[in-house]
N, C-alpha and C positions, 0 to 999 in steps of 0.2 A: 577641539572647538577653543578657540582663544574668546576670553569675555571683556571688553573694557570694565575697567574697575573705578570706579570715582567715591571717593569719603565724600559725602555731604555734611557739611555741619549742621545741626538745629538751633535755632533762634527761638527767644522767650516767644515770640510773638507769633510761632506758629502755632500754638495751644490753643486749643478753643476752651468753651466753659465747661468741658468735661474733664478738662486735663490733659489731653491727648493730642498728636497733630491732627489737625483739624485736614479734612478729605479731602480740600479743593489743594490743601499745600503741597498736599503728594504729587499734585500734577505737575508743582514749580520743580519739586526738587528731580522729578522726570525729565524735566527739562532743563535742568543745570546739568544731568549726566547725558543727555543727548546732545548739547552743544559741547559739550568739552568731547564728546565721541566724535560728532561730525563736522565740528568748525575746527577746532583742537587739534587732536589727534590726526583726524585727515589731511590736515595742512601741513603739519611735521610729516606726513607720510607722502607728500606730493600731490594731495587728492584736496585743494582748498577750494573746489569750486562749489559746495555744498553752504559755504560763508558769505557766497553771492547771492543767497535766497532759495528759500524753502519753504512749505506749508504744511500744516498738520492738516490731515485727510480725517483720521479718526484716531480716537482714544478707546480703550479699554482697559477697565482696571478692576481688580477683584481685590477686596481688603481682608487681610487674613489674621493681625493682631492688632490691638492699638500702638501706638508709639509712643512714649512719653518723654519729656524733653531730661536730656543729660549734656553733660558738657562732651563728649565723644561722639565724634559725627557717627553717620549710619551708611552702609557700605551699599553702593548703587551698581550692580552688574548689568551689562549692557550687550545685547548681541542681534545679531541680525536673522530673522525667520523668513523674509523672503525679500528676493531682488527681483522686480519687474523692470518693463521697458520703461517708465517713466513713474514710479513710485517704488519703497521700499517698506518692508516693516521691521521696526526695532521692537523688542522683548526687552522686558527690564526683571529683576528683582531688588526689591528692597529689603535689606536683611543684615543682622547682625552674626558675624561668626565667631563662635568663640576661641579660645586657644588651642582646645581640643578636638577642635573641627565643626563641632555642631553648630547648627544654623537654626536663627529663628527668622523666620520670612514674615514680614510684615504686610508686603504687598507684590502681588505679579500684576505684570502689565503690559502692554503694547501700543504702540501708535503707527499708524500709515501717515510716511511723510511724504510728500512731492516736491522735488527739484522744480524750482521757479525762477524765470528771467524775468528779472525787476523791469528791466527796460524794454521788452516787449509786454509786460503784464500777462505771461503765461506760462503754463506748465513747461517742463523742457524734459529731454530724455536723460536717462543717466550716462556719463558719459565714460567709456572702458576704463578709465584710470579709478574714477568712483567705483565703479563694477568690482575691479582690481581687489582694493582698499576693502571694500564692504564685505568680499566672498571670503577675507582672513577671518571674520567675524562669524560666518553664517554656520548657523545651526538649526535646521528645518524643526526642532521639534519645539513648539511653544512651550514655555512654561506654565505649570499648574493645569495642565490640560484636564487631567483627570482628579484634580484636588477639589475640595469643596471647603468654601469660608470656615473658619471655627464657628460653631454653634449652629452650622447648618446642616439639617439630616440629608443622608445622599439617595 
């Protein structure tokens, strides 16, 4: 399975009063990675229709560890866990990967996206070209399905 990799810079203003990235800011990070995946990368692959309109129908996010400001970007891996007729589900991990391959996961999340026809003001079907692009990043196993957030009892 291929994953889209996005290096997301941290901004000083992303921090909250407790000294870590604010929970709302993580949604902005996910948006940046999703736009890079569905608009930029898809357009490069000839599936640029997503840039013409899409809406978020649902977000689900699990906070695993606090993330504090530093100069290095955080890695966001993005992949597709479901492709329907007129919606898709994108999953994410926001993490660091050390040189030895160990990972520190800060957030796991998913977003249901609906392609949208702006001119007609209504949802639209996923095109065959879009479906082919998305299928390259398909993995039906959602991330973190069996994990508990840090500090939670099983």
